[in-house]
N, C-alpha and C positions, 0 to 999 in steps of 0.2 A: 830637533833644533837644539843647539848647545850654546850657552853663553858662559863665559868665565869671568867672574867678578874681578879677580885680581890680575889675571893673565889672559892674553888672547890665545884661543885655541888655534894652533898652527894649521894643520890640514888633516883631513881624514887619513887614518892609517889604512894602507891598502890590504893588509892580510890580517885576519882576525887573530887575536891573542899573540901577536908578535910583540916584542919588547924593544924599547928604545931607551938608551942610557942618556939621561939629561945632563946638563952642564953641572948640576949640583951632585952628580954621582948617583941619583935615584933612577930607578927603572920606571918607565912609563909603558902601559899596556893598553890594548884595546879591550875594554871591559864590556861584556854582553850579559843580558838578562831579560827579564820580562816582568811587567806590572799587570796585575789582574785585580778583580774586585769580587768579594764574596757575594755581593748583591747581583752579580752577573750583569753589570751595567758597563757602558763604554767608559774607558779611562782616557779617551782621546782628549788631548789638551792639558792633562794633568802635568804639573811641573814637579820634577824630583830634584831636590837639592842634595848634592854630595859635598860635605864639608870635611876636609882633611883634618883629623884631630891633631896631628903633629905640626902641620905648617899653617893651618888656618885658611888655606886656599879653598875657595868655594866655587863649585860649578853647578849650573842649572841645566837640566835636560828636560825638554818638553816631549812627552810621550805621544805617539800617534795612535790611530784607531786600533792597530794590532797589539798595542801594549809593549812592543819590542824596545829594548834599551841597547844602545851601542854608542859608546863614547870613549875618549881617551882619558885615562886616569893614571896618576902616579901610584905605584905600589905603596900601600899603607892602610891605616884604619880610618874609616869614614863614618861620620854621623849622617844618617839618611832621613830626609823629611819630604813628604809630599804636600803639595799645595794645590788647591782648586780655587781659582779666582773667578770662575764663571758666574757664580751667584745663582746657578740653576739648581732645581730640585732633581738632582741626578744620583742621589745616594752615595756620592763621593764626599768624604769629609773635607771641610775647608782646609784643615791642617791635620797631619798625622805623622808620627815618627815611628820608625822601626828600630830594632836593636842595631847597634853599630855593626858594620860589616868589615871584613878584612879583604882587601884587594891584593891578591898574590899574582905571581907571574903568569898563571893560567888565565887571568882576566875574568874568572867566573863570578857573576853576580847571581846569587840564588834568586828564585822567583819570589817577588815581593807581592804579597796578597793583602789588599786593603780590606779592612772590615767595612761592613755596611755603615754608611753615614745616616744618622737619625736627626730628624728636624728637632731642634732644641729651641724652645721659646725662652728668652731671657729678658726679664723686665728690670730696669735699673731705676732705683728710687733714691731720694736723699734721706738724710737721717730722720726726717719727719714723715717719711712714707710717701712723699710726692714724686710722681714720675718725672724723669729728667729727659728733656728733649735735646737732640743734637749733641749727644755725648759720643766721643770717638772711642769705641770699644775695640779691643784687639784680642787675639787668641794666641796661646803659646803651647806647643806640643810638649810631650813628656820629656823630650831630650833638651828642652830649653830653647828651641828655635821658635821664633815668633813670625807672624805674618807681617808683610810690609804695612806701615801705618796708613790710615785713611780709607780702608776698605769697608769698615762697618761703622754705623752710627745708630742712634735711637730715634724713633718716631715721636709724635706728640704724646703718646701714652707710655713712653719710656721703653718700648720694645726694640730689641736689636734687629737691624735689618741690613742686608748688603746694600751698599749705596746706590746700586743701579737695579735693584730688584723691587718688584711691586709688593711682594708679601713679606711677612715678618719671619724671623727665625733664621738660624744658621745650622747647617748640617755638620754634626760632629760625631766622633767615635773615640772611645778609649779615654785616657787621662788627658785633660785639657785645662789649662789655666786661663781664666778670664781676667782681663786687666783693662785699665783705662790708660791710653797712651797719648800724650800731647802731640798733635800733628806738627807743631813747630819745633818741638824738642823731643825726639824719640827716647831720650834718656829719662824724661820725666814720666814715670810710670807708677800707677797705683794698682797693686794686685788686689782683685776683688774676691776671687774664690777659685779653688781647683775642684773640678768635677770629673767623674768617670761616667761616660755616656755609653749605655748598652741598649737603650730603647728611647723612643720619643718621650720627651719630658718638658716640663715648664718649671722654671725656677725664678726666684727674685733675689737680686743682689743690692746691697746698700753701698752708696758712694759718698764719701765725705769730701767736702770742698769741691763740688762738681763745677763751680764757676771757674775753676782753674783750667778746665778742660773743654767745656761746652763751646760749640761753634756759634757764632753770631753772624749768620749769612742768610741771604735769601736770593731766589732767582727772580729777577725783574723781567716781566714779559715784554715783548716788542711793543712799542707804542709809536705808531706812525705820526700821530699828532704831535708828539714830543720830539720827533725827528729821527727816531731809530727804528729799523724794521727787523732787528734781530735782538734776542734777549741778552742779558748780562747778569753776572753774579755780583752782589755787593756784600762785602765783609766789614763788620764794625767791631773793633776791640771793645770788650766790656768797659763801661765808664770807670769802674773801680780800678781796673788795671791801668787805665790811662792816668788816673789821678793819683794812684798810689803805687807806682811802678818801682819806687825806691831809686830812681834815676833822676837826680836833681836837674840835670841838664835837659833831659827830655820833658820832665814835668813842667819846666818853666816856659816851654814853647807853646804859645797861645794860638799860633796859626800853623796848620799842618797840611802837607800835600796829600792828595790821593795817590796811592800806588796803583798803577794801571798796567795790565797785561792783556794779551789777546790769545785766545785758543782758536785756531783756524781749522777749517775743513774744506776739502774740495766739494764742489757742488753736487757730486754724485755720491758722496759719503753719507752715511745715516746720521740724522740729526740727534738721535738718542745717544749715540756714542760721543758726540761733541759735548752734549750736556753732561754726560758722565765724566768726561775728561775735564770740563770746566769745574765741576764739583770737586773732583780730586785735586785740582790745582788750588782751589780756595780752601780746601781742607788740609792739604799737606804739601803743597807745592811751593815754589819759590815766592809766588805772590803772597801767600800766607806768611811765609817766613820773614819777608821784608816788612810786611805790615806789622807783624808782632814785634820785630826789632825796633821799629820806629814808633810803635803805639799809634798808628794812624790807619784810616780805613783803606780798603782796596777794592778795585773794580777788575773783574775778569770778563772781558767782552767776548761773546761767541759770534765770530764773524766768518764769512766765507773767504777762503783763499782764492777761489775761482768759481765762476758759475758753471752750471752743467755743460754748457757748450764750449767751455775752455777759452772763451774769447779774451779774457784778461787774467792776470795773476797779481794778487796783492793790490798795490796802488800804482800800477804801471800806467802808461799813457792811455791804454784802452779803458782801464778802470775809471780814470778821471773824465773820460769822454762819455761814459755810460750814464744816461739819464733815465733809464727804465727801472722802476722799482721791481724787486727790493734791493737791487745792486747799485743804486745810484749813490755816488760819492760816499764810499765807506769811511773815508777819513772824517767827513762831517757827521756821519752817524756816530762815530766814536766820540766826537766832541759833544754831541747831544746826550750820549750816555753819561759822560762825565758831568755835564751840567745837571742832568736829571739826578744823578747820585748826590751831587752837592746840595740840591734842594731837599733831599731826603735826610740830610745830616744836620739840619738846623738846630736840633736839640742836643747835639754833642757838646762836651765841655771844652771845645776848641772851635776856632774858625777854620773852615776848609778853604785852602787857597785855590785860586783859579788856575794856577800852574800845577802840573802833575810830575810825578817821577815814573818814567816808563822802564819796564824791564822786558827782555825777550831773548829767545835763543833760537837759532836756526831760522825757520820761516817767520816766526813771530818777531825775531830780531830784525829781519829785513823789513817787515811791515813797519816796525817802530822807527827804523832809519828813515824811511820815506815819510812817515807821519811827522817826524821831527823837522825835516826840511820844509814840509808843507805848513806846519803850524809852530814855528820855533817860539813864538810868544806865549804858548800855552804849556811849554815844557821846562821844568826846572833842572832835571837830570835824567840820564838814560844809561842803562847798562845793556849791552848787546853782545851775545856770544855765538860761536859756532859758524861764523861767516868770514870769508876772506876779504870781500870787497864791500864798499858802501857807496851810496850816491855821492858824487863829487859836488861840493858846494860852489860850483862855478858854471858859467854858460860856455866858456871857451877854454881851450888848452893854452897854458902859458908856462913860464919858467917855474911856477909854483907847483905844477902838476907833473911829476916824474912819470914816464911811460916805459913799458917793457919793450915795445916795438914802435914802428912808425905808423900811426893811424892814418887813414886816407882823408881825414877831416879834422879840423880844429874845433868844430862845433860839438857840444856835449848835450844831446837831447835827453829829455826825461825818459827813464829814470837813471841813465848813466850820469847825467848832470842836470842843470837847471835851465838850459837854453830856451825851451818852449813852455816853461812853467806858467808864465803869465797868460799865454794863449790858451793853455789847458784849463786853468783855474780862474782866470780873471784877476789874479793877485800876483804881484812880483815877489820874488824870493827875498826874505828879510835876512840878509847875510849876517849883519852884526848881531841880531838876536840869536841866530844859530851859533855864532862863535862864542857867545856867552854861556851856552849850555854846557854843563859839566858832563863828560861822557866817560864810561868805562867799557872798553872793548877787549874781549878776551877770546882765546881759542886754545884748544888742546893741541899740543905738539904732534900728536899722532892722528890729527884730523886732516891729514894731507889727502887721503883717499888714494886712488890708484889711477892717475891720469896717463894711461898708456898711450892714448891717441889724443890728438889735439883738433878734433873736429866737433862741431856743435851738436851732433846727433848721437854721440856715443853714450855708453852706459855709466860713465863717470858721474857720480851723483851730483857733484858740484858744477857739472856742465849744464845741468838742466835748470839753470837759473832763469826764471821768467820765460816760459815757453812762448808766451804771446808777445814778446818784445819784437820779434822779427830778426832775421839774420844780420841786418846791418847794425842794429844796436848790440846784438850778441857779439859780433865780431869786434866792435869798438871796445866793448868791455874786456875782451881777451887781449886786444892790442894795448890797452892802458894798464890792466892789472896783471896780465900774464895768465897762466893756466893752473899752476899748482896752488892749492888752497892756502897753505901756511907760508911756504917759503917765498912765494911770489905775491899772491893777492893780499894777504894780511900785511906783509912787509911794505908793499906799495901803498896800501891804505894808511899805514902809520906814517910814511913819509909825506903823503899828501896832507894829512891832518896837521902834521907838524909844520909844514911849509905855509899853509894858509892861516896858521895861528889859532887852531881849534883848541878848546880847553879839554883835551882828551888824553886818557892814559891807556896804553896798549899793553896787554900781558899775554905771554905764551906759556902754557903749563906743560912742562915736560911729562911724558908718559901718560897723558890724558887724551882720549879720543873725542868723539862727538857726544860729549856728556858734560855734566856739571857735578862732579863728586864734592864731598864736604869741603875739601880744601879750597875749591873754587867758590862754592856758595858762601863760605865765610868771608872771602874778599868782596863778593858782591854785597853782602849785608853791611860790611864796614864802609863801603863806598856810599851806599844810599843813606846810611846813618849820618856820615860826615856831611854829605850834601844838604841834608835837612837842617843840621845844626848851623852850617855856614849860611844858609839862605834865610832861615826862619827864626833862629834864636835871637832874642832882642839883645842889643849891644849892652844894655844895662845888666841883664841877667848874666852876660858873659863876664862882666867886671864887678860882680857883687859876690859877697861871701855866702856862707851857708845860711846866714840869717837874712839874706836878701838886701843887705845894706852895703853901700859903696864906701869903703874906707879910704883914707889918704893913700895907702899903698896901692889900692885898686885904681885910684885916680892916676897915680904915678905910672902904673902899667899902661893905662889907656893913653896917657900923654906920650909914652915911649912908642906905643903902636902907631900913634898918629905921626910921630916923627919919622917912623920907618915906612910910612905909606900904607900901613895895614888898617887904618881907620880914617874915615872921612871927617871933615870939620863938623858936619852935622851930627855924626855919631859921637864925636868927642863932646859936643855940646850936650847931648843926652846924658852922658856919664857925669859931666860937670853938674848938671841940674840935679841928678839923682844924689850926688855927693852932698850938695847943699841941703837937700831934703833929709838926708840921713843925719 
């Protein structure tokens, strides 16, 4: 299995060691070789990273049980690193680097032999010798390549453990650098020690300023009495970070929203993997990044996308009808998690708002779209990516709803629209509250997919939208939004949101697929930050100087804003009062 970080691998080359001249004049060959282990253990699942020294292009290849390597590479010099992310005691080093290799036109990769990986116990302590819990430890090979962040942390006694493994320690071999890496900012790194591992060993490392790196999160178990039958993670920024962030605007905000996301799994998928995915999200995912950007707590809910029998998907019509625990009203279970989290945050140096900021991508983005329609009075802002269509905030088609073809009905049933929402939930859709929610919707320009056929049962990934909808709702979706993910569905959604007056921004990222690279993530962070400031920063703080006092100039600015309609009379009154007190 091959993935290319910067370029998509075109197709498999039909004849081994044949060469292709690329557009840049470089030759590309089918390179072959083999990976084995000195410990005579299986290398199945080991990832090999090939990084072109000249171009920076990086390709990852996942080795099968036979250790064979076969992939397309441009002729040149490559930095070669192996990564084992399984967390198993399999004598395969978590990370190891070989000497650089030259890929020539013959495509020969010499046999790569991994040394035996030895269990290495690493205890992290502070400068006073106290063990540090929840520290994000990382490892870097001799060639400078590091593991992806968020894979390792420390237990209550300060020992490093793989985040999804029961035992302590990490298997290493050769020269390896131990470092602490901030999950929110991979560039914030503290090198602890470089070791050379040739046998099982135990070492102690000292970490300065561990509070800059440690996680503050816990897994909250399901609590039926509190209204939720599935667990969730709760992350809380350290109080000193919130109070001394060096950001006057954020520090002045006394009421802050929860950042809320969901990690979903189908009913037949293992629960342990979902917990591991949730932990990774709260350690190094978008939820953690947004929470750190805003200095506000985050909830990552672990919810099913469907039950084992596949009778519903996300919050569709069958889901809202389901009254049997544990799958009854998942939207209300998420509300219960939010309220439970708020009750646990009473001692924080800020008030937690009853409205939240939602974020989601792909399936979780669709879940949040539906949740926002169901409970608009509990949502302050939402970012949603990787989807072309969204639930239409109306019960009937009219001139505000552009369509791709002619549907055979003007009624928009849930979850295409809101026609039967009151019947399903007992509550009418609160359209004005929904229109007031700030939304950021984004998609990669290369996320079109390959919609060769326009039937509801083909293998086009975006056609499998809500299998439990039924053909009539599926066909209505296609009639309204079209078939192609970016050019039709996303464009139609943008037109609908604009026509109905939604407070939404739509962005297409050229050259991006079904992913959120840093350029996209940075825009997501900026959106959530601005929405928190707009919603929760006090008007007095907005018009006061560094000393917190409102000057005559500040008052003049407020009067100008009032005249331009950017400030209400009540808000202007608050600024006037503060000026008098100053």
